[in-house]
N, C-alpha and C positions, 0 to 999 in steps of 0.2 A: 029588351035586352038590359041586363043589369050592368052597372059601373063597377070599378075595382073596388075591392074591399081594403078600406084603410085600416081596418081594426086589426090588431095583432096581439098576440099574447107572448110578451118578452120572455125569453129563456133566462132563468136565473143562473148565472155563472159566477160563482164567487170571486175568483181573481179579477173580475171585470168590475166589480163594485167600486164606487169612487172612493170609499174609505179604506179599501184594501190596496187599491193603486197608490193612495196618498201614503199609506203605511209603508209600502214597498220603497216608494221614492224616499220618504224621510229616513228610512233604515239605510238605504244606499248612500245618501249624503252624509248622515252622521258617521258611517264607517269610513267614507272618504276623508272627512275631516280628521278623523282620528289616526289615519295612516301616518306613521312617523317617518318612514323612509321609502324609498323606490320599491324595494322588494315588498314591503306590505301593501303598497298601493297596487302593485301587480296583482296580489292575491285578492284584493277588494275588487279590482275591475272583473276578475273571473267570477267571483261569487254574485256581484250585483249588476254586472253589465254583460256578462257573458251568455252564450246560448243557453244555459241551464239556470239563469237567474230568474227571480220571481217575475220580473217585468217582461222578460223575453217568453216565458211559458204563458203569462197572461196574453201577450200579443198573439199567441197561437190560437187562443180560445175565441177570438173575434169572429172566426168562421161559423162557430156554433150559434151565433146570434141571427136574428131574422134581418133581412136586408135594411129595414127601416132603423134598426139599432146599432148597426155597424159603424156608422159615421161618428156618432157621439162616443162610443167606446174607443175607436181608433184615435180620435183627437185626444182623449184622456190619457191613453196609454202613451201616444207619441209625446205629448207634452211632458209626462213623467220622465220618459226615457231621455228627452232633450235636456231636461234639467240635470239628470244624473251624469250625462256626457259633459255637460258644461262644468259641473262640479270637479269631475275627474280631470279635464284639461287645465282648470285653474289650480288644482292641487298639485298636478304633475309639473307645472311651471314652477312652482314654489319649491318642491322637493329637488328638483334638478338644480336649481341655484344653490340650495342648501348643500346638495352633494358636491357640487364644483367647489364651494367655498371649504368644505371639509377636506377635500382632496388637496387643495392648495396648501392647506396647514399640515396635513398628516404626510403628504408626499413632497414636501419642499426639498429641492435639491440646491446646495450651495455651489453655483456653477463658477464661483471665483476660487475654489479650493484647488490646489495642485492635483493632476491626477498622473499616477504611474501606470502606464499601460504595458509596461515591460514585465512579462510573467517572472516570477522568482523561480530559480532552479533549485534542485535538491542536491545535497552532497551524496556521493555514490555510497551505497551500503558497504561495499568493500573498502573504501577509504575509512569509513568509520570503524569497521571492524578491525582494520590494521591499527588505528589509533587506539582502540579499546586494548588490543593485545599489547601494544607498547606501554600503555599506561599501567597495566598489570605488572609488568617487568620493572618499570621505573620505580614503582611502589615497593618492590623488593630490593631496590638499590642497584639495579643493572642499568646499563647505558644502551642507547640506540646507535647502531652503526649502519652505515649505508655505503654503497659503492656503485659504479657505473653498470649499466645493463650491457654495454658493448665491452667485453672483457677479454684480456689476453688468454691465449690457449693454456699457458703455463699455469695461471692462477686458477682456471677453471678445472683443469684435469691434473697436471703434473704435481702441483703443490699438494693436491688432495689425494695423492697416492693412486690416480687412475692412469695406469701406464699407457704406452704408446698403443698397445693392442686391445685396450679396453673397448667393448662395443659402444659405449656411449660416444665415443669420438667419431663414429661413423655418421654418414649423412642420414641415417634412419633415426637419429635423436637429436642432432645438433644443426642449428642455423649457423653456416660459416659465412664470414663477411669476405667478399672479394677484395683484393686478389688473395688467393689462399696461402701464398707464401708470407704473408703478413701474420699469420697464425692468429687471427682475431676472430671471436665468435660472439653470438648473443648468449649470454649466460644461461646455462641449463639449470642452474640452482642459485640460491644466495650464498652457498658455501664460500665462493671466492671473497666475499666480504669478511668472513672469518680469517682467511689467509691473509688478506690485506691488514687486518687488525693485528694479528700476531706479529706480522713483519714490521708494524710501526709502533707497537706498544710493548712494554715489558709487563709480565704477570704481576699481581693478579689481573686477570681479565674476565669481566662479566658482561656480555654484550648479547643482545637480540637484534636480529637482521631481518626486518620485513621488506618485501619488494617484488617486483615482476620478474619472471623467469619465462624462458622460451624453449619449446621443444617442437620437434616436427610431428606432433600427435594429430590424429584426425579430429575435425571439429564435430562433437556429437554431444549427447546429453551429460556424459560424464568425463569428457576430454576437451581440452583447447590448446591450440598452438601457442597461446600466451595465457598465463595463469599467475597466481601470487603464492609466495611462500613465506613462512617466517622460520628463521632458524635462530637457535641458541647456542652460544659457546661460553664454556667456563674453563679457565686454565689457571690453576692455583695449586698450592701444596696440599697433599692429602685427599685429592678429590676422588671420589669413587662412584659406583653405580648406585649406591645407596642415596648419594646427593642428588643424582639424576632423577631417581624414582620419586623422591620427596618433591622435586621441583615440578615434575609434571603432574603429580597428583594435585598439587596446589593450582597449577595452571589450568587443569580440566575443571576442578571444582569452581574456580572463578569464572570460567568461559561458560560452562554448561550447567552449573547449578550445584549448590551444596550437596555433599555426599557421592558426587561423581568422581571415581578414581581411575587408575590405569593398571594395565598389566603388560608385562613383556614376554615376547615370543622370539626365541633365537632365530637370527638372521644374519646376513652378511652385507657389509658395505666397506669399501676399500679404505675409507677415511677413518673408521672407528673399528676398535678390537678390544673387548667383544662388542657385538652389535645386536640390536634387537628391534622387532616391530612393535610399535606402540598401539594398544587397543584401549579405547575408552569404554567404560561401562555404558550401556545403552541408557540414554537420558529419557527414554520413554518407558520402558518396563523395568529399568534399574535391576535387570536380571531376575526378575520375579515373574513367573508364567511366561518365560521368554518364548516358549513354543508358539504362543498366540500372538506374538509381536511381529508386525510386518516391517518394523524399522531394521531390527537386528536379525531378523529371519530365523529366530529360535536359538541365536547364539549367546545373547545376553551382552555381548561386546560388539564394538564397531570399530574396524581398523581406522587409525588416526594418522600415523606417520612413522618415521624411523628414528633411531637413536643409538648412542653407545659411547664408549670411553674413547677418547680422542687416540688414534693410532699413533705410536711413537714416531713413525716415519713422517707423519704430517707435522708433528713438533719440530722435528729435525729440520724438514724442509723450509719451515718458517722461522727458524733461529731460536727455538726454545729448547732447552736442556730437558730431555724426558727423564733424566736421573733425578732432577730436582722437582720438576712440575708434571702434574697429570691434569686431565680435564675431561669433560664430557661435552657432546654436542647432540642436538636434536633438530628435526625439521618436519613442519606440518603445512599442509595446504591452507591457506587462509580462505580460499573459495570453498573448499571442502567443509571447512569449520563453520562457514557461514551457512551452508546447506544444512549441516547438522543442527544448528541452532534454530533454524526456521522451518525444518523439515521440507526442503525443496527437494524435488525428484529430477530437476533438469538445470544444468549449469548455464545454459546458453543465455537465458534472461539477463544474466549478470553482465554480459558483454554487448547486448544489442542496443543500448543506449536509450531505452524508453523510460523517460522521466516518470511515467505513472508507475513503472515497477519500483522505482526508488521511493516514490512517495508512499507506496503501499507498506513499507517497512519502518514509516515512522521516521525518516532520516531528518537531520537537522537542517536548517536553512542557512 
């Protein structure tokens, strides 16, 4: 009976040769030393110590060797992989220290500085719109007039030629302040400011009156029980509709852009005679290809407000001689003008108090 055969023919596996293993080890250690930061070191780890690295693939080839050769090859590969892992750990420690030092420099926070944790608010768009309109008229030499929002019935209606039977006096349009016998209302327009001005000043009078007004309207996309108006009043010698037209053309051009003018359509208001509805030229299509414009809906014009020559009865009620003086008046919605300028389709965001809406329109701090 023969003994075990100790002779064998080693299989030549190139990755397991000593010079190949040493080359792979030296390449890995060199790449590790060259890694400048943690991100580069992570990539080096994948390439030289990962499952598809040269040493890992060589380790898989050990099984192809005869049993007598596996021990030596395993020791050679293990020592090489151990050296690579030691180099990785040493380089990782160095790079982590460098990273932390760099973060301390680049992300330094001065904890001694005072901190304001109170968020800054925004001025409301309608406030800025009112101030813009006021500035336009002040630049023309006009004055700003103001009055109370809780107003006497006589100033809100009678002085403006709205008789006792006028439908605006009913509960359908007016908020009355109790008790009713005190004849006090929340003003339905800023026109009472005009009456107060004529009662306390002598002509010539050039005033513009911005402010809040109140009517019992439904709250929807185009109506609100509280909104804002601006009204203008001129009382002087020789005032005519021509002066009114020129004023409104200038106002529209300054508010909506150069080249925007107005047109008048005959209408009726108790406090002016003659009276007109004011349309402003569409600031989107400017009357060109209006049938394609969704803003003016093919008209080329957009309704803006009302105007007219001051009714002589209003002048008499306010102590002004209509034989010597004449005047004009106009009124527009500030909210509506704001919607025009920014092409808003819904009025309600103006009154819902969301500061994000105010900030979206670039309001001042």
